[in-house]
DRENTIVO-692774 format. One record per residue (C-alpha): residue number from 1; chain; x, y, z. Coordinates in nm, 4 decimals. Layout:
// DRENTIVO-692774
REC    i  ch         x         y         z
REC  NUM   A         X         Y         Z
...
***
This chain:
// DRENTIVO-692774
REC    i  ch         x         y         z
REC    1   A   -1.8333    2.6923   -2.6298
REC    2   A   -2.1163    2.7142   -2.3793
REC    3   A   -1.9815    2.7819   -2.0290
REC    4   A   -2.2577    2.5722   -1.8665
REC    5   A   -2.1732    2.2798   -2.0935
REC    6   A   -1.8049    2.3065   -2.0028
REC    7   A   -1.8889    2.3248   -1.6322
REC    8   A   -2.1132    2.0181   -1.6651
REC    9   A   -1.8499    1.8077   -1.8421
REC   10   A   -1.5850    1.9201   -1.5932
REC   11   A   -1.8113    1.8242   -1.3029
REC   12   A   -1.8725    1.4794   -1.4513
REC   13   A   -1.5008    1.4419   -1.5219
REC   14   A   -1.4092    1.5196   -1.1627
REC   15   A   -1.6734    1.2761   -1.0353
REC   16   A   -1.5160    1.0046   -1.2486
REC   17   A   -1.1604    1.0904   -1.1429
REC   18   A   -1.2447    1.1138   -0.7718
REC   19   A   -1.4368    0.7842   -0.7631
REC   20   A   -1.1717    0.6065   -0.9693
REC   21   A   -0.8976    0.7482   -0.7472
REC   22   A   -1.0808    0.6331   -0.4358
REC   23   A   -1.1121    0.2880   -0.5920
REC   24   A   -0.7379    0.2807   -0.6598
REC   25   A   -0.6628    0.3511   -0.2934
REC   26   A   -0.9033    0.0795   -0.1803
REC   27   A   -0.7501   -0.1676   -0.4274
REC   28   A   -0.4094   -0.0977   -0.2744
REC   29   A   -0.5581   -0.1704    0.0696
REC   30   A   -0.6940   -0.4987   -0.0677
REC   31   A   -0.3503   -0.5956   -0.1936
REC   32   A   -0.2042   -0.5052    0.1456
REC   33   A   -0.4535   -0.7525    0.2949
REC   34   A   -0.3320   -1.0203    0.0537
REC   35   A    0.0229   -0.9636    0.1797
REC   36   A   -0.0933   -1.0613    0.5297
REC   37   A   -0.3150   -1.3480    0.4039
REC   38   A   -0.6360   -1.1664    0.5009
REC   39   A   -0.8269   -1.2837    0.1970
REC   40   A   -1.1792   -1.2144    0.3235
REC   41   A   -1.0780   -0.8574    0.4052
REC   42   A   -0.9187   -0.8256    0.0610
REC   43   A   -1.2387   -0.9431   -0.1069
REC   44   A   -1.4405   -0.6990    0.1015
REC   45   A   -1.2080   -0.4156   -0.0043
REC   46   A   -1.2422   -0.5151   -0.3676
REC   47   A   -1.6192   -0.5005   -0.3243
REC   48   A   -1.5864   -0.1458   -0.1885
REC   49   A   -1.3592   -0.0520   -0.4780
REC   50   A   -1.6067   -0.1965   -0.7274
REC   51   A   -1.8796    0.0334   -0.5907
REC   52   A   -1.6552    0.3346   -0.6539
REC   53   A   -1.5736    0.2094   -1.0023
REC   54   A   -1.9439    0.1598   -1.0732
REC   55   A   -2.0174    0.5168   -0.9604
REC   56   A   -1.7463    0.6503   -1.1909
REC   57   A   -1.8635    0.4307   -1.4772
REC   58   A   -2.2226    0.5433   -1.4281
REC   59   A   -2.1206    0.9098   -1.4565
REC   60   A   -1.9278    0.8317   -1.7750
REC   61   A   -2.2112    0.6263   -1.9223
REC   62   A   -2.4703    0.8988   -1.8577
REC   63   A   -2.2559    1.1449   -2.0515
REC   64   A   -2.1989    0.9082   -2.3422
REC   65   A   -2.5688    0.8159   -2.3573
REC   66   A   -2.6571    1.1858   -2.3546
REC   67   A   -2.4410    1.2403   -2.6585
REC   68   A   -2.6010    0.9364   -2.8261
REC   69   A   -2.9421    1.1010   -2.7658
REC   70   A   -2.8185    1.4067   -2.9524
REC   71   A   -2.7122    1.6254   -2.6602
REC   72   A   -2.4216    1.8508   -2.7506
REC   73   A   -2.1170    1.7424   -2.5512
REC   74   A   -1.8219    1.9785   -2.5502
REC   75   A   -1.4888    1.8056   -2.6050
REC   76   A   -1.2896    1.8114   -2.2854
REC   77   A   -0.9346    1.6937   -2.2334
REC   78   A   -1.0285    1.6522   -1.8670
REC   79   A   -1.3094    1.4123   -1.9641
REC   80   A   -1.0713    1.2150   -2.1863
REC   81   A   -0.8287    1.1959   -1.8934
REC   82   A   -1.1133    1.0832   -1.6646
REC   83   A   -1.2032    0.8044   -1.9055
REC   84   A   -0.8391    0.6931   -1.9264
REC   85   A   -0.8148    0.6975   -1.5479
REC   86   A   -1.1301    0.4905   -1.5092
REC   87   A   -1.0144    0.2367   -1.7669
REC   88   A   -0.6806    0.2012   -1.5877
REC   89   A   -0.8446    0.1529   -1.2481
REC   90   A   -1.0846   -0.1040   -1.3915
REC   91   A   -0.7830   -0.2959   -1.5202
REC   92   A   -0.6137   -0.2667   -1.1803
REC   93   A   -0.9297   -0.4005   -1.0137
REC   94   A   -0.9396   -0.6986   -1.2505
REC   95   A   -0.5735   -0.7746   -1.1851
REC   96   A   -0.6110   -0.7349   -0.8070
REC   97   A   -0.9181   -0.9597   -0.8080
REC   98   A   -0.7186   -1.2263   -0.9887
REC   99   A   -0.4243   -1.1846   -0.7498
REC  100   A   -0.6511   -1.2384   -0.4497
REC  101   A   -0.7857   -1.5605   -0.5992
REC  102   A   -0.4387   -1.6859   -0.6936
REC  103   A   -0.2895   -1.6187   -0.3524
REC  104   A   -0.5893   -1.7692   -0.1781
REC  105   A   -0.5431   -2.0937   -0.3737
REC  106   A   -0.1674   -2.0844   -0.3161
REC  107   A   -0.2155   -2.0284    0.0574
REC  108   A   -0.4605   -2.3192    0.0788
REC  109   A   -0.2167   -2.5486   -0.1013
REC  110   A    0.0600   -2.4495    0.1395
REC  111   A   -0.1648   -2.5161    0.4374
REC  112   A   -0.2459   -2.8639    0.3078
REC  113   A    0.1232   -2.9390    0.2529
REC  114   A    0.2079   -2.8197    0.6017
REC  115   A   -0.0534   -3.0536    0.7488
REC  116   A    0.1120   -3.3602    0.5935
***
């Protein structure tokens, strides 16, 4: 196993994990905004989280494309973990995005009922 190759894949793995982890924290902040009916702030937070997810996804994609071009990629449990983490956070983002939309509609319906 080439030490440089292992260092490279570990560096990419950590970039993915850090960006995905940051996204998870921002998603939680977005859901906290939903709890206080701050839907615009929640959407803004989800936009910030999406940028972090995109950065993580880009790092992953570059590695996968490199392997597709024939570059030797050393198997790394850390990289597999990074990919799992990213996939989980992407799912959390999708769910949070849906929650924001659902609660926004629900809040609007309640407001209309209260006005009657």
